[in-house]
N, C-alpha and C positions, 0 to 999 in steps of 0.2 A: 419268568413271570415277575419276579421281584424287580429286575432291572427295568422292565417296561413300566411298572408302577412308579418306580423312582423317577424315571424320565418324565412320565406324565405329570407327576406332582411338581417337578422342577419347572416344566413348561407352564403349568398352571400358576405357579408362584411368580414366574417372570411376567405373566400376563396381568396379574392382579397387583403386584407390588411395584409402585412407581419408582422405588429405589433401585430396582434391578433392571439393567438394560435388557431390552427385548432380544437383542441379538448383538453379542459382543463383537462379532466379526464386522457387522455393519458399522458399529461405533468406531472400531479401529480403522476401518477403511475411510470413514468420514474424517477422522482425525488426520490421517495421512493426506487426504485431499486438501484439508485446511492448511496443513503445513506447506504443501506445494503452492497453494494459492497465496499464502502469506509471503513465501519466498519470491514468487512471481511479481506480486504487487510491490514489494520493497525494492526489487530490482528495477521495475519500471519507474517507480517514484524516484529512485536515485538517478536513473538515466535522464529523467525529465528535469530534475533539479540541476544536474550537471550541465545539460544543454542550455538551460536558462542562464546559468552562471556564465557560460562561455559566450552566449549572445550578449549578455550585459557587459562583459569584459570587452568584447569586440566593439560594441557601441561606444563604450568609453574611449577606447584606443582610437577609434575612428574620429570621434568628435574633438579630441585634443590634437589630432593631426599627427600623432606619432607613428601610426601604422595604417597601412591600407589593407584591410581585411575583406574577405569575400563574405559580405553580410548575407547574401542569398543562401550561401551554404550553411551558415549558422542558423538562419531561420528555418531551413529545410530540416536541420537536425532537431530543432525544437518541435517542428510539426510531426516528425517521425516519432519522437519520444512522447509527444502528446497522444498520438494514436495508440501507441503501446500502453501508455498509462491508462487511458480510457478503457482499453480492452482488458485490463487486469481488474477493473473495479467489479464488474458483473460476477466473474468467477469467485472473487473474494466474498461477496455477499452470498452467493450460492453455496460455497463451502461452509460458511458459518451456519446457514439455514440447515444444511445437511447434518452437521454435528448436532444442532438443536433438536432435530427430528430423530436422529439415530441413537443418540445417547441420552440416558435419563439422569445421569449424575450431574448435578448442577456445577460441581467443581470442574468437570470437563468442559462445560460450556463457557466458563468465565473468560478464558483467554480469547476465545472467538468474539465474545461481546466487547471486550476491551479493544481488540483489534478493529472491530467495526467502528467504535467511537473514534479511533485515530483516522480511519479511512474517511468517515464523515467530516471530520475537521479538515483533513487535507483537501477533500473535494470541495467543501464550501469555500475554503481559502482560494483554491485555484479558480473556481467559478466566479468568485467575487472580483478577483484581480485579473485573471487571464494571463497568458504567457507574456504578452507584451508589457503589461504593467509590472509583472514580476521581474522581467529583464531590465526595465527602467529602474526599478527599485534596486536591483543588483548593481546597475551602473552608478546610481547615486551613492551606494555604499562604498564602491571602489573609489569614486571621486573623493568622498569624505576621508577615506583612509589615506589617500595620497596627499590630500590637503593637510591633514594632521601631521603626516611625516615631514612635509615641507616646513610647517610651522616649528617643529622640533629642531630642525636643522638650522634655523635662523638664529 
């Protein structure tokens, strides 16, 4: 009888006290899903950034006539990386929302909120520029670097 009263009062305390998570298992599961979503997002973002860098490098090399590269292949890599990146955004938002609903401790929610701020910044930068513009910017950066190297060697 004492055990059931203790369990009942603990359940009641969890329901009334906003500082106590309603279900620690749900909160822990939500945090694990967030960790997976963050890892997936960062991997997709890295792959997209790398594909854009390679496309920019290929464009630069092709324009200066030093190399003949398969531009269609580089563009296909960017397209595939873009699809993967876009596919990682929804689960990232969903995982943060799940943590916000499942966990009542504000300190647990902070990393997810900071992560979403980074995602928002990345997405707005990508949407404002697009992959082609980012690749052209990368090409301009490469050209600038090589031009500076030539100037130093003179």
